[in-house]
PDB file with SEQRES, HELIX, SHEET and CRYST1 records, atoms N, CA, C and O in Angstrom:
SEQRES   1 A   84  UNK UNK UNK UNK UNK UNK UNK UNK UNK UNK UNK UNK UNK          
SEQRES   2 A   84  UNK UNK UNK UNK UNK UNK UNK UNK UNK UNK UNK UNK UNK          
SEQRES   3 A   84  UNK UNK UNK UNK UNK UNK UNK UNK UNK UNK UNK UNK UNK          
SEQRES   4 A   84  UNK UNK UNK UNK UNK UNK UNK UNK UNK UNK UNK UNK UNK          
SEQRES   5 A   84  UNK UNK UNK UNK UNK UNK UNK UNK UNK UNK UNK UNK UNK          
SEQRES   6 A   84  UNK UNK UNK UNK UNK UNK UNK UNK UNK UNK UNK UNK UNK          
SEQRES   7 A   84  UNK UNK UNK UNK UNK UNK                                      
HELIX    1 AA1 UNK A   34  UNK A   47  1                                  14    
SHEET    1 AA1 4 UNK A  15  UNK A  20  0                                        
SHEET    2 AA1 4 UNK A   2  UNK A  12 -1                                        
SHEET    3 AA1 4 UNK A  58  UNK A  71 -1                                        
SHEET    4 AA1 4 UNK A  77  UNK A  82 -1                                        
SHEET    1 AA2 2 UNK A  22  UNK A  24  0                                        
SHEET    2 AA2 2 UNK A  30  UNK A  32 -1                                        
CRYST1    1.000    1.000    1.000  90.00  90.00  90.00 P 1           1          
ATOM      1  N   UNK A   1       5.479   2.016 -31.447  1.00  0.00           N  
ATOM      2  CA  UNK A   1       6.112   0.752 -31.236  1.00  0.00           C  
ATOM      3  C   UNK A   1       5.350   0.024 -30.133  1.00  0.00           C  
ATOM      4  O   UNK A   1       5.025   0.618 -29.105  1.00  0.00           O  
ATOM      5  N   UNK A   2       5.068  -1.247 -30.342  1.00  0.00           N  
ATOM      6  CA  UNK A   2       4.364  -2.063 -29.351  1.00  0.00           C  
ATOM      7  C   UNK A   2       5.404  -2.821 -28.538  1.00  0.00           C  
ATOM      8  O   UNK A   2       6.253  -3.519 -29.092  1.00  0.00           O  
ATOM      9  N   UNK A   3       5.329  -2.677 -27.204  1.00  0.00           N  
ATOM     10  CA  UNK A   3       6.252  -3.353 -26.293  1.00  0.00           C  
ATOM     11  C   UNK A   3       5.470  -3.965 -25.140  1.00  0.00           C  
ATOM     12  O   UNK A   3       4.325  -3.597 -24.879  1.00  0.00           O  
ATOM     13  N   UNK A   4       6.108  -4.903 -24.458  1.00  0.00           N  
ATOM     14  CA  UNK A   4       5.519  -5.497 -23.272  1.00  0.00           C  
ATOM     15  C   UNK A   4       6.180  -4.865 -22.056  1.00  0.00           C  
ATOM     16  O   UNK A   4       7.405  -4.889 -21.939  1.00  0.00           O  
ATOM     17  N   UNK A   5       5.389  -4.301 -21.151  1.00  0.00           N  
ATOM     18  CA  UNK A   5       5.949  -3.622 -19.988  1.00  0.00           C  
ATOM     19  C   UNK A   5       4.939  -3.560 -18.850  1.00  0.00           C  
ATOM     20  O   UNK A   5       3.743  -3.772 -19.052  1.00  0.00           O  
ATOM     21  N   UNK A   6       5.439  -3.263 -17.638  1.00  0.00           N  
ATOM     22  CA  UNK A   6       4.572  -3.083 -16.479  1.00  0.00           C  
ATOM     23  C   UNK A   6       3.991  -1.681 -16.518  1.00  0.00           C  
ATOM     24  O   UNK A   6       4.696  -0.704 -16.767  1.00  0.00           O  
ATOM     25  N   UNK A   7       2.690  -1.603 -16.266  1.00  0.00           N  
ATOM     26  CA  UNK A   7       2.005  -0.314 -16.217  1.00  0.00           C  
ATOM     27  C   UNK A   7       1.170  -0.245 -14.946  1.00  0.00           C  
ATOM     28  O   UNK A   7       0.678  -1.260 -14.452  1.00  0.00           O  
ATOM     29  N   UNK A   8       1.020   0.955 -14.432  1.00  0.00           N  
ATOM     30  CA  UNK A   8       0.162   1.221 -13.284  1.00  0.00           C  
ATOM     31  C   UNK A   8      -1.200   1.610 -13.833  1.00  0.00           C  
ATOM     32  O   UNK A   8      -1.318   2.588 -14.570  1.00  0.00           O  
ATOM     33  N   UNK A   9      -2.230   0.848 -13.477  1.00  0.00           N  
ATOM     34  CA  UNK A   9      -3.569   1.049 -14.006  1.00  0.00           C  
ATOM     35  C   UNK A   9      -4.508   1.522 -12.910  1.00  0.00           C  
ATOM     36  O   UNK A   9      -4.446   1.030 -11.783  1.00  0.00           O  
ATOM     37  N   UNK A  10      -5.376   2.473 -13.231  1.00  0.00           N  
ATOM     38  CA  UNK A  10      -6.450   2.890 -12.335  1.00  0.00           C  
ATOM     39  C   UNK A  10      -7.750   2.340 -12.904  1.00  0.00           C  
ATOM     40  O   UNK A  10      -8.168   2.711 -14.000  1.00  0.00           O  
ATOM     41  N   UNK A  11      -8.385   1.449 -12.145  1.00  0.00           N  
ATOM     42  CA  UNK A  11      -9.683   0.903 -12.529  1.00  0.00           C  
ATOM     43  C   UNK A  11     -10.771   1.651 -11.775  1.00  0.00           C  
ATOM     44  O   UNK A  11     -10.669   1.857 -10.566  1.00  0.00           O  
ATOM     45  N   UNK A  12     -11.811   2.055 -12.493  1.00  0.00           N  
ATOM     46  CA  UNK A  12     -13.005   2.652 -11.897  1.00  0.00           C  
ATOM     47  C   UNK A  12     -14.194   1.890 -12.469  1.00  0.00           C  
ATOM     48  O   UNK A  12     -14.414   1.875 -13.680  1.00  0.00           O  
ATOM     49  N   UNK A  13     -14.961   1.253 -11.575  1.00  0.00           N  
ATOM     50  CA  UNK A  13     -16.113   0.442 -11.988  1.00  0.00           C  
ATOM     51  C   UNK A  13     -15.733  -0.613 -13.026  1.00  0.00           C  
ATOM     52  O   UNK A  13     -16.505  -0.887 -13.945  1.00  0.00           O  
ATOM     53  N   UNK A  14     -14.547  -1.204 -12.882  1.00  0.00           N  
ATOM     54  CA  UNK A  14     -14.116  -2.282 -13.764  1.00  0.00           C  
ATOM     55  C   UNK A  14     -13.499  -1.843 -15.074  1.00  0.00           C  
ATOM     56  O   UNK A  14     -13.032  -2.692 -15.834  1.00  0.00           O  
ATOM     57  N   UNK A  15     -13.475  -0.552 -15.373  1.00  0.00           N  
ATOM     58  CA  UNK A  15     -12.889  -0.033 -16.613  1.00  0.00           C  
ATOM     59  C   UNK A  15     -11.589   0.691 -16.303  1.00  0.00           C  
ATOM     60  O   UNK A  15     -11.463   1.341 -15.266  1.00  0.00           O  
ATOM     61  N   UNK A  16     -10.620   0.575 -17.210  1.00  0.00           N  
ATOM     62  CA  UNK A  16      -9.349   1.292 -17.049  1.00  0.00           C  
ATOM     63  C   UNK A  16      -9.572   2.756 -17.386  1.00  0.00           C  
ATOM     64  O   UNK A  16     -10.006   3.082 -18.491  1.00  0.00           O  
ATOM     65  N   UNK A  17      -9.274   3.649 -16.432  1.00  0.00           N  
ATOM     66  CA  UNK A  17      -9.467   5.085 -16.646  1.00  0.00           C  
ATOM     67  C   UNK A  17      -8.143   5.806 -16.872  1.00  0.00           C  
ATOM     68  O   UNK A  17      -8.084   6.747 -17.663  1.00  0.00           O  
ATOM     69  N   UNK A  18      -7.089   5.384 -16.194  1.00  0.00           N  
ATOM     70  CA  UNK A  18      -5.769   6.020 -16.320  1.00  0.00           C  
ATOM     71  C   UNK A  18      -4.710   4.931 -16.324  1.00  0.00           C  
ATOM     72  O   UNK A  18      -4.918   3.844 -15.785  1.00  0.00           O  
ATOM     73  N   UNK A  19      -3.561   5.236 -16.942  1.00  0.00           N  
ATOM     74  CA  UNK A  19      -2.447   4.299 -16.925  1.00  0.00           C  
ATOM     75  C   UNK A  19      -1.153   5.048 -17.147  1.00  0.00           C  
ATOM     76  O   UNK A  19      -1.135   6.114 -17.764  1.00  0.00           O  
ATOM     77  N   UNK A  20      -0.066   4.482 -16.640  1.00  0.00           N  
ATOM     78  CA  UNK A  20       1.251   5.073 -16.884  1.00  0.00           C  
ATOM     79  C   UNK A  20       2.301   3.984 -16.839  1.00  0.00           C  
ATOM     80  O   UNK A  20       2.168   3.017 -16.088  1.00  0.00           O  
ATOM     81  N   UNK A  21       3.346   4.136 -17.639  1.00  0.00           N  
ATOM     82  CA  UNK A  21       4.404   3.142 -17.697  1.00  0.00           C  
ATOM     83  C   UNK A  21       5.784   3.737 -17.550  1.00  0.00           C  
ATOM     84  O   UNK A  21       6.766   2.997 -17.483  1.00  0.00           O  
ATOM     85  N   UNK A  22       5.890   5.061 -17.496  1.00  0.00           N  
ATOM     86  CA  UNK A  22       7.175   5.758 -17.356  1.00  0.00           C  
ATOM     87  C   UNK A  22       7.074   6.778 -16.231  1.00  0.00           C  
ATOM     88  O   UNK A  22       5.983   7.232 -15.885  1.00  0.00           O  
ATOM     89  N   UNK A  23       8.217   7.131 -15.667  1.00  0.00           N  
ATOM     90  CA  UNK A  23       8.245   8.167 -14.635  1.00  0.00           C  
ATOM     91  C   UNK A  23       9.626   8.815 -14.622  1.00  0.00           C  
ATOM     92  O   UNK A  23      10.562   8.333 -15.259  1.00  0.00           O  
ATOM     93  N   UNK A  24       9.729   9.902 -13.895  1.00  0.00           N  
ATOM     94  CA  UNK A  24      11.008  10.608 -13.754  1.00  0.00           C  
ATOM     95  C   UNK A  24      11.717  10.059 -12.523  1.00  0.00           C  
ATOM     96  O   UNK A  24      11.158  10.064 -11.426  1.00  0.00           O  
ATOM     97  N   UNK A  25      12.955   9.583 -12.703  1.00  0.00           N  
ATOM     98  CA  UNK A  25      13.689   9.008 -11.568  1.00  0.00           C  
ATOM     99  C   UNK A  25      14.356  10.103 -10.737  1.00  0.00           C  
ATOM    100  O   UNK A  25      14.177  11.290 -11.010  1.00  0.00           O  
ATOM    101  N   UNK A  26      15.128   9.699  -9.718  1.00  0.00           N  
ATOM    102  CA  UNK A  26      15.769  10.654  -8.804  1.00  0.00           C  
ATOM    103  C   UNK A  26      16.758  11.575  -9.508  1.00  0.00           C  
ATOM    104  O   UNK A  26      17.016  12.686  -9.044  1.00  0.00           O  
ATOM    105  N   UNK A  27      17.311  11.114 -10.630  1.00  0.00           N  
ATOM    106  CA  UNK A  27      18.291  11.914 -11.375  1.00  0.00           C  
ATOM    107  C   UNK A  27      17.627  12.816 -12.409  1.00  0.00           C  
ATOM    108  O   UNK A  27      18.309  13.517 -13.156  1.00  0.00           O  
ATOM    109  N   UNK A  28      16.298  12.797 -12.452  1.00  0.00           N  
ATOM    110  CA  UNK A  28      15.584  13.639 -13.407  1.00  0.00           C  
ATOM    111  C   UNK A  28      15.478  13.040 -14.795  1.00  0.00           C  
ATOM    112  O   UNK A  28      15.155  13.742 -15.753  1.00  0.00           O  
ATOM    113  N   UNK A  29      15.752  11.733 -14.913  1.00  0.00           N  
ATOM    114  CA  UNK A  29      15.678  11.061 -16.215  1.00  0.00           C  
ATOM    115  C   UNK A  29      14.329  10.366 -16.366  1.00  0.00           C  
ATOM    116  O   UNK A  29      13.787   9.838 -15.395  1.00  0.00           O  
ATOM    117  N   UNK A  30      13.796  10.365 -17.565  1.00  0.00           N  
ATOM    118  CA  UNK A  30      12.526   9.725 -17.878  1.00  0.00           C  
ATOM    119  C   UNK A  30      12.819   8.262 -18.181  1.00  0.00           C  
ATOM    120  O   UNK A  30      13.536   7.967 -19.137  1.00  0.00           O  
ATOM    121  N   UNK A  31      12.274   7.330 -17.379  1.00  0.00           N  
ATOM    122  CA  UNK A  31      12.596   5.905 -17.523  1.00  0.00           C  
ATOM    123  C   UNK A  31      11.323   5.057 -17.439  1.00  0.00           C  
ATOM    124  O   UNK A  31      10.290   5.496 -16.934  1.00  0.00           O  
ATOM    125  N   UNK A  32      11.433   3.836 -17.946  1.00  0.00           N  
ATOM    126  CA  UNK A  32      10.356   2.862 -17.816  1.00  0.00           C  
ATOM    127  C   UNK A  32      10.242   2.459 -16.351  1.00  0.00           C  
ATOM    128  O   UNK A  32      11.260   2.273 -15.684  1.00  0.00           O  
ATOM    129  N   UNK A  33       9.020   2.320 -15.841  1.00  0.00           N  
ATOM    130  CA  UNK A  33       8.829   2.036 -14.423  1.00  0.00           C  
ATOM    131  C   UNK A  33       9.290   0.645 -14.032  1.00  0.00           C  
ATOM    132  O   UNK A  33       9.991   0.500 -13.031  1.00  0.00           O  
ATOM    133  N   UNK A  34       8.926  -0.375 -14.776  1.00  0.00           N  
ATOM    134  CA  UNK A  34       9.213  -1.733 -14.357  1.00  0.00           C  
ATOM    135  C   UNK A  34       8.355  -2.090 -13.146  1.00  0.00           C  
ATOM    136  O   UNK A  34       7.576  -1.270 -12.661  1.00  0.00           O  
ATOM    137  N   UNK A  35       8.506  -3.313 -12.669  1.00  0.00           N  
ATOM    138  CA  UNK A  35       7.674  -3.760 -11.538  1.00  0.00           C  
ATOM    139  C   UNK A  35       8.000  -2.991 -10.262  1.00  0.00           C  
ATOM    140  O   UNK A  35       7.085  -2.578  -9.549  1.00  0.00           O  
ATOM    141  N   UNK A  36       9.276  -2.790  -9.959  1.00  0.00           N  
ATOM    142  CA  UNK A  36       9.638  -2.098  -8.716  1.00  0.00           C  
ATOM    143  C   UNK A  36       9.172  -0.646  -8.735  1.00  0.00           C  
ATOM    144  O   UNK A  36       8.684  -0.144  -7.722  1.00  0.00           O  
ATOM    145  N   UNK A  37       9.314   0.029  -9.861  1.00  0.00           N  
ATOM    146  CA  UNK A  37       8.852   1.410  -9.967  1.00  0.00           C  
ATOM    147  C   UNK A  37       7.346   1.517  -9.869  1.00  0.00           C  
ATOM    148  O   UNK A  37       6.822   2.461  -9.278  1.00  0.00           O  
ATOM    149  N   UNK A  38       6.647   0.551 -10.447  1.00  0.00           N  
ATOM    150  CA  UNK A  38       5.190   0.542 -10.397  1.00  0.00           C  
ATOM    151  C   UNK A  38       4.702   0.357  -8.964  1.00  0.00           C  
ATOM    152  O   UNK A  38       3.813   1.077  -8.509  1.00  0.00           O  
ATOM    153  N   UNK A  39       5.285  -0.608  -8.254  1.00  0.00           N  
ATOM    154  CA  UNK A  39       4.891  -0.832  -6.863  1.00  0.00           C  
ATOM    155  C   UNK A  39       5.269   0.361  -5.985  1.00  0.00           C  
ATOM    156  O   UNK A  39       4.540   0.704  -5.054  1.00  0.00           O  
ATOM    157  N   UNK A  40       6.408   0.992  -6.279  1.00  0.00           N  
ATOM    158  CA  UNK A  40       6.813   2.180  -5.541  1.00  0.00           C  
ATOM    159  C   UNK A  40       5.839   3.325  -5.732  1.00  0.00           C  
ATOM    160  O   UNK A  40       5.520   4.038  -4.780  1.00  0.00           O  
ATOM    161  N   UNK A  41       5.363   3.507  -6.955  1.00  0.00           N  
ATOM    162  CA  UNK A  41       4.389   4.558  -7.241  1.00  0.00           C  
ATOM    163  C   UNK A  41       3.068   4.266  -6.522  1.00  0.00           C  
ATOM    164  O   UNK A  41       2.425   5.178  -6.003  1.00  0.00           O  
ATOM    165  N   UNK A  42       2.672   2.999  -6.493  1.00  0.00           N  
ATOM    166  CA  UNK A  42       1.450   2.607  -5.787  1.00  0.00           C  
ATOM    167  C   UNK A  42       1.583   2.880  -4.287  1.00  0.00           C  
ATOM    168  O   UNK A  42       0.634   3.357  -3.664  1.00  0.00           O  
ATOM    169  N   UNK A  43       2.747   2.585  -3.700  1.00  0.00           N  
ATOM    170  CA  UNK A  43       2.981   2.878  -2.281  1.00  0.00           C  
ATOM    171  C   UNK A  43       2.924   4.377  -2.015  1.00  0.00           C  
ATOM    172  O   UNK A  43       2.357   4.812  -1.012  1.00  0.00           O  
ATOM    173  N   UNK A  44       3.511   5.170  -2.912  1.00  0.00           N  
ATOM    174  CA  UNK A  44       3.477   6.629  -2.769  1.00  0.00           C  
ATOM    175  C   UNK A  44       2.042   7.140  -2.782  1.00  0.00           C  
ATOM    176  O   UNK A  44       1.687   8.010  -1.987  1.00  0.00           O  
ATOM    177  N   UNK A  45       1.219   6.610  -3.672  1.00  0.00           N  
ATOM    178  CA  UNK A  45      -0.189   7.012  -3.717  1.00  0.00           C  
ATOM    179  C   UNK A  45      -0.893   6.688  -2.411  1.00  0.00           C  
ATOM    180  O   UNK A  45      -1.677   7.497  -1.916  1.00  0.00           O  
ATOM    181  N   UNK A  46      -0.626   5.513  -1.841  1.00  0.00           N  
ATOM    182  CA  UNK A  46      -1.259   5.141  -0.559  1.00  0.00           C  
ATOM    183  C   UNK A  46      -0.792   6.048   0.566  1.00  0.00           C  
ATOM    184  O   UNK A  46      -1.588   6.427   1.425  1.00  0.00           O  
ATOM    185  N   UNK A  47       0.504   6.405   0.575  1.00  0.00           N  
ATOM    186  CA  UNK A  47       1.016   7.308   1.611  1.00  0.00           C  
ATOM    187  C   UNK A  47       0.380   8.690   1.522  1.00  0.00           C  
ATOM    188  O   UNK A  47       0.239   9.386   2.528  1.00  0.00           O  
ATOM    189  N   UNK A  48      -0.002   9.080   0.309  1.00  0.00           N  
ATOM    190  CA  UNK A  48      -0.602  10.387   0.102  1.00  0.00           C  
ATOM    191  C   UNK A  48      -2.121  10.379   0.232  1.00  0.00           C  
ATOM    192  O   UNK A  48      -2.781  11.359  -0.115  1.00  0.00           O  
ATOM    193  N   UNK A  49      -2.679   9.272   0.731  1.00  0.00           N  
ATOM    194  CA  UNK A  49      -4.093   9.258   1.033  1.00  0.00           C  
ATOM    195  C   UNK A  49      -4.984   8.414   0.150  1.00  0.00           C  
ATOM    196  O   UNK A  49      -6.167   8.267   0.458  1.00  0.00           O  
ATOM    197  N   UNK A  50      -4.464   7.838  -0.958  1.00  0.00           N  
ATOM    198  CA  UNK A  50      -5.315   7.022  -1.820  1.00  0.00           C  
ATOM    199  C   UNK A  50      -5.634   5.705  -1.124  1.00  0.00           C  
ATOM    200  O   UNK A  50      -4.757   5.076  -0.532  1.00  0.00           O  
ATOM    201  N   UNK A  51      -6.871   5.302  -1.198  1.00  0.00           N  
ATOM    202  CA  UNK A  51      -7.294   4.004  -0.684  1.00  0.00           C  
ATOM    203  C   UNK A  51      -8.164   3.328  -1.738  1.00  0.00           C  
ATOM    204  O   UNK A  51      -9.091   3.934  -2.275  1.00  0.00           O  
ATOM    205  N   UNK A  52      -7.854   2.056  -2.029  1.00  0.00           N  
ATOM    206  CA  UNK A  52      -8.741   1.283  -2.891  1.00  0.00           C  
ATOM    207  C   UNK A  52     -10.071   1.122  -2.161  1.00  0.00           C  
ATOM    208  O   UNK A  52     -10.095   0.949  -0.943  1.00  0.00           O  
ATOM    209  N   UNK A  53     -11.171   1.178  -2.899  1.00  0.00           N  
ATOM    210  CA  UNK A  53     -12.470   1.032  -2.244  1.00  0.00           C  
ATOM    211  C   UNK A  53     -12.680  -0.425  -1.833  1.00  0.00           C  
ATOM    212  O   UNK A  53     -12.191  -1.341  -2.494  1.00  0.00           O  
ATOM    213  N   UNK A  54     -13.403  -0.627  -0.751  1.00  0.00           N  
ATOM    214  CA  UNK A  54     -13.695  -1.977  -0.270  1.00  0.00           C  
ATOM    215  C   UNK A  54     -14.508  -2.773  -1.278  1.00  0.00           C  
ATOM    216  O   UNK A  54     -14.383  -3.996  -1.349  1.00  0.00           O  
ATOM    217  N   UNK A  55     -15.324  -2.103  -2.042  1.00  0.00           N  
ATOM    218  CA  UNK A  55     -16.164  -2.784  -3.032  1.00  0.00           C  
ATOM    219  C   UNK A  55     -15.398  -3.121  -4.297  1.00  0.00           C  
ATOM    220  O   UNK A  55     -15.898  -3.866  -5.139  1.00  0.00           O  
ATOM    221  N   UNK A  56     -14.187  -2.585  -4.449  1.00  0.00           N  
ATOM    222  CA  UNK A  56     -13.390  -2.850  -5.647  1.00  0.00           C  
ATOM    223  C   UNK A  56     -13.755  -1.974  -6.824  1.00  0.00           C  
ATOM    224  O   UNK A  56     -13.303  -2.224  -7.942  1.00  0.00           O  
ATOM    225  N   UNK A  57     -14.575  -0.938  -6.595  1.00  0.00           N  
ATOM    226  CA  UNK A  57     -14.982  -0.073  -7.707  1.00  0.00           C  
ATOM    227  C   UNK A  57     -13.856   0.839  -8.165  1.00  0.00           C  
ATOM    228  O   UNK A  57     -13.806   1.211  -9.337  1.00  0.00           O  
ATOM    229  N   UNK A  58     -12.955   1.205  -7.268  1.00  0.00           N  
ATOM    230  CA  UNK A  58     -11.776   1.991  -7.648  1.00  0.00           C  
ATOM    231  C   UNK A  58     -10.546   1.318  -7.049  1.00  0.00           C  
ATOM    232  O   UNK A  58     -10.509   1.019  -5.855  1.00  0.00           O  
ATOM    233  N   UNK A  59      -9.530   1.082  -7.899  1.00  0.00           N  
ATOM    234  CA  UNK A  59      -8.314   0.443  -7.408  1.00  0.00           C  
ATOM    235  C   UNK A  59      -7.164   0.687  -8.371  1.00  0.00           C  
ATOM    236  O   UNK A  59      -7.366   0.834  -9.576  1.00  0.00           O  
ATOM    237  N   UNK A  60      -5.954   0.728  -7.823  1.00  0.00           N  
ATOM    238  CA  UNK A  60      -4.729   0.793  -8.610  1.00  0.00           C  
ATOM    239  C   UNK A  60      -4.117  -0.598  -8.666  1.00  0.00           C  
ATOM    240  O   UNK A  60      -4.105  -1.312  -7.664  1.00  0.00           O  
ATOM    241  N   UNK A  61      -3.605  -0.991  -9.841  1.00  0.00           N  
ATOM    242  CA  UNK A  61      -3.024  -2.314 -10.039  1.00  0.00           C  
ATOM    243  C   UNK A  61      -1.782  -2.178 -10.907  1.00  0.00           C  
ATOM    244  O   UNK A  61      -1.766  -1.385 -11.849  1.00  0.00           O  
ATOM    245  N   UNK A  62      -0.732  -2.953 -10.593  1.00  0.00           N  
ATOM    246  CA  UNK A  62       0.450  -3.062 -11.443  1.00  0.00           C  
ATOM    247  C   UNK A  62       0.320  -4.346 -12.248  1.00  0.00           C  
ATOM    248  O   UNK A  62       0.230  -5.431 -11.673  1.00  0.00           O  
ATOM    249  N   UNK A  63       0.308  -4.234 -13.571  1.00  0.00           N  
ATOM    250  CA  UNK A  63       0.175  -5.401 -14.436  1.00  0.00           C  
ATOM    251  C   UNK A  63       1.089  -5.263 -15.642  1.00  0.00           C  
ATOM    252  O   UNK A  63       1.431  -4.157 -16.062  1.00  0.00           O  
ATOM    253  N   UNK A  64       1.479  -6.413 -16.191  1.00  0.00           N  
ATOM    254  CA  UNK A  64       2.292  -6.424 -17.407  1.00  0.00           C  
ATOM    255  C   UNK A  64       1.351  -6.543 -18.603  1.00  0.00           C  
ATOM    256  O   UNK A  64       0.522  -7.452 -18.666  1.00  0.00           O  
ATOM    257  N   UNK A  65       1.489  -5.619 -19.547  1.00  0.00           N  
ATOM    258  CA  UNK A  65       0.645  -5.593 -20.744  1.00  0.00           C  
ATOM    259  C   UNK A  65       1.479  -5.247 -21.968  1.00  0.00           C  
ATOM    260  O   UNK A  65       2.579  -4.705 -21.857  1.00  0.00           O  
ATOM    261  N   UNK A  66       0.936  -5.570 -23.137  1.00  0.00           N  
ATOM    262  CA  UNK A  66       1.490  -5.060 -24.383  1.00  0.00           C  
ATOM    263  C   UNK A  66       0.877  -3.690 -24.587  1.00  0.00           C  
ATOM    264  O   UNK A  66      -0.344  -3.535 -24.550  1.00  0.00           O  
ATOM    265  N   UNK A  67       1.734  -2.686 -24.805  1.00  0.00           N  
ATOM    266  CA  UNK A  67       1.261  -1.309 -24.928  1.00  0.00           C  
ATOM    267  C   UNK A  67       1.873  -0.645 -26.156  1.00  0.00           C  
ATOM    268  O   UNK A  67       2.939  -1.040 -26.628  1.00  0.00           O  
ATOM    269  N   UNK A  68       1.187   0.361 -26.657  1.00  0.00           N  
ATOM    270  CA  UNK A  68       1.699   1.189 -27.741  1.00  0.00           C  
ATOM    271  C   UNK A  68       2.426   2.365 -27.117  1.00  0.00           C  
ATOM    272  O   UNK A  68       1.836   3.121 -26.345  1.00  0.00           O  
ATOM    273  N   UNK A  69       3.707   2.530 -27.444  1.00  0.00           N  
ATOM    274  CA  UNK A  69       4.526   3.613 -26.903  1.00  0.00           C  
ATOM    275  C   UNK A  69       4.891   4.568 -28.034  1.00  0.00           C  
ATOM    276  O   UNK A  69       5.388   4.148 -29.079  1.00  0.00           O  
ATOM    277  N   UNK A  70       4.640   5.860 -27.813  1.00  0.00           N  
ATOM    278  CA  UNK A  70       5.023   6.907 -28.771  1.00  0.00           C  
ATOM    279  C   UNK A  70       5.665   8.039 -27.989  1.00  0.00           C  
ATOM    280  O   UNK A  70       5.480   8.151 -26.777  1.00  0.00           O  
ATOM    281  N   UNK A  71       6.414   8.871 -28.681  1.00  0.00           N  
ATOM    282  CA  UNK A  71       7.016  10.042 -28.044  1.00  0.00           C  
ATOM    283  C   UNK A  71       5.968  11.132 -27.881  1.00  0.00           C  
ATOM    284  O   UNK A  71       5.174  11.385 -28.787  1.00  0.00           O  
ATOM    285  N   UNK A  72       5.975  11.782 -26.701  1.00  0.00           N  
ATOM    286  CA  UNK A  72       5.041  12.878 -26.463  1.00  0.00           C  
ATOM    287  C   UNK A  72       5.590  14.176 -27.050  1.00  0.00           C  
ATOM    288  O   UNK A  72       6.583  14.154 -27.778  1.00  0.00           O  
ATOM    289  N   UNK A  73       4.964  15.290 -26.743  1.00  0.00           N  
ATOM    290  CA  UNK A  73       5.371  16.579 -27.318  1.00  0.00           C  
ATOM    291  C   UNK A  73       6.771  17.008 -26.882  1.00  0.00           C  
ATOM    292  O   UNK A  73       7.388  17.851 -27.533  1.00  0.00           O  
ATOM    293  N   UNK A  74       7.281  16.432 -25.780  1.00  0.00           N  
ATOM    294  CA  UNK A  74       8.646  16.732 -25.333  1.00  0.00           C  
ATOM    295  C   UNK A  74       9.659  15.740 -25.880  1.00  0.00           C  
ATOM    296  O   UNK A  74      10.851  15.845 -25.591  1.00  0.00           O  
ATOM    297  N   UNK A  75       9.193  14.775 -26.669  1.00  0.00           N  
ATOM    298  CA  UNK A  75      10.074  13.762 -27.219  1.00  0.00           C  
ATOM    299  C   UNK A  75      10.355  12.611 -26.275  1.00  0.00           C  
ATOM    300  O   UNK A  75      11.274  11.828 -26.517  1.00  0.00           O  
ATOM    301  N   UNK A  76       9.577  12.489 -25.193  1.00  0.00           N  
ATOM    302  CA  UNK A  76       9.767  11.423 -24.215  1.00  0.00           C  
ATOM    303  C   UNK A  76       8.810  10.267 -24.499  1.00  0.00           C  
ATOM    304  O   UNK A  76       7.653  10.504 -24.846  1.00  0.00           O  
ATOM    305  N   UNK A  77       9.273   9.009 -24.359  1.00  0.00           N  
ATOM    306  CA  UNK A  77       8.387   7.875 -24.607  1.00  0.00           C  
ATOM    307  C   UNK A  77       7.242   7.826 -23.603  1.00  0.00           C  
ATOM    308  O   UNK A  77       7.451   7.979 -22.399  1.00  0.00           O  
ATOM    309  N   UNK A  78       6.036   7.613 -24.106  1.00  0.00           N  
ATOM    310  CA  UNK A  78       4.837   7.597 -23.266  1.00  0.00           C  
ATOM    311  C   UNK A  78       3.892   6.504 -23.745  1.00  0.00           C  
ATOM    312  O   UNK A  78       3.744   6.281 -24.947  1.00  0.00           O  
ATOM    313  N   UNK A  79       3.256   5.826 -22.797  1.00  0.00           N  
ATOM    314  CA  UNK A  79       2.258   4.814 -23.142  1.00  0.00           C  
ATOM    315  C   UNK A  79       1.029   5.529 -23.677  1.00  0.00           C  
ATOM    316  O   UNK A  79       0.445   6.374 -22.998  1.00  0.00           O  
ATOM    317  N   UNK A  80       0.643   5.187 -24.895  1.00  0.00           N  
ATOM    318  CA  UNK A  80      -0.496   5.823 -25.543  1.00  0.00           C  
ATOM    319  C   UNK A  80      -1.748   4.961 -25.401  1.00  0.00           C  
ATOM    320  O   UNK A  80      -2.847   5.476 -25.193  1.00  0.00           O  
ATOM    321  N   UNK A  81      -1.569   3.635 -25.517  1.00  0.00           N  
ATOM    322  CA  UNK A  81      -2.728   2.759 -25.522  1.00  0.00           C  
ATOM    323  C   UNK A  81      -2.298   1.376 -25.053  1.00  0.00           C  
ATOM    324  O   UNK A  81      -1.171   0.949 -25.304  1.00  0.00           O  
ATOM    325  N   UNK A  82      -3.192   0.686 -24.379  1.00  0.00           N  
ATOM    326  CA  UNK A  82      -2.976  -0.703 -24.004  1.00  0.00           C  
ATOM    327  C   UNK A  82      -3.507  -1.573 -25.130  1.00  0.00           C  
ATOM    328  O   UNK A  82      -4.672  -1.459 -25.511  1.00  0.00           O  
ATOM    329  N   UNK A  83      -2.654  -2.446 -25.666  1.00  0.00           N  
ATOM    330  CA  UNK A  83      -3.014  -3.241 -26.839  1.00  0.00           C  
ATOM    331  C   UNK A  83      -3.768  -4.502 -26.447  1.00  0.00           C  
ATOM    332  O   UNK A  83      -4.762  -4.838 -27.090  1.00  0.00           O  
ATOM    333  N   UNK A  84      -3.327  -5.212 -25.412  1.00  0.00           N  
ATOM    334  CA  UNK A  84      -4.000  -6.475 -25.056  1.00  0.00           C  
ATOM    335  C   UNK A  84      -4.912  -6.314 -23.872  1.00  0.00           C  
ATOM    336  O   UNK A  84      -5.549  -7.278 -23.449  1.00  0.00           O  
TER     337      UNK A  84                                                      
END                                                                             
């Protein structure tokens, strides 16, 4: 199913290398991140030592995209591909 949602993207040398649109909340439920969850995940990464490079070659970004969502092997919705 193609949906529009916020995803956390890792850019390396201008190419998208990793992305995620869902996470496990405090209650242990698998949920869509949304903008607040995406920014929260980015803050957590910075607290744990991640730094965007000054040259911009590696960086995390929260953006809204159309994505293909399918259930993974556990039956949980997961972003498979960025469509746009």
